[in-house]
Steps between C-alpha positions, in 0.01 A plus 500: 500500500257752623373538144411124505310549827307788359408312181405190694276711721330656193460174310406309802255753612351495156452132512338519845274789396382373168160405654425862551695640198315269256175667608620840375291628198669499161841366614396209730491235226844599370643501851351152556653371182838641596468344854425169335817512312701626800327247733711218373806680626344606823711257705816661355371842611424357836850352542664830388284692737570263798878488433552873447261602777664251742847623399420860570308404823806323631746774387283773671446298816875433537664825381215747500394774470153345546256253340315661202153412388630412147659177628214405728253528218742306274520207737120497541441512125753218455326283754157569358609428143664177611227393740357227278851350447593533870169351637358302211171695494376827351492800731144591412242256362132433503359180636519338156872590466476775246686823591294794619687828500246766557332409826623409849872412539539540123398866537756542777765349271402735216516802724845397625594462133406860434708609808792288362475680164510833672793405715684368191438822314610703807819288515583588139491879565663485849869563503714241677 
């Protein structure tokens, strides 16, 4: 179950951070194409992140030892990926409705995506 949380953090963070990652020289176009393919399944990644993060959050709140950052990041990633399905509108958009991921609030989401990737990788190498 913790592996699902870590993978959801990594993939969800990737989907959130693609606005910054696509600007990388040489590999940005390939990452954007991969994100385009994965983007269709972003809502599944969001549900997995929300469910596994919520599960571990409840377990650690009730039986301890303490709340870890892995599950908090997982819940936030899940909510951000499901934001358009929960509210009916895009989390970041210009006035004309097109998504804008490299300025303003989109930049904050992209930076949080990088943090989620790092937390997911840390969760893979951290013993339970």
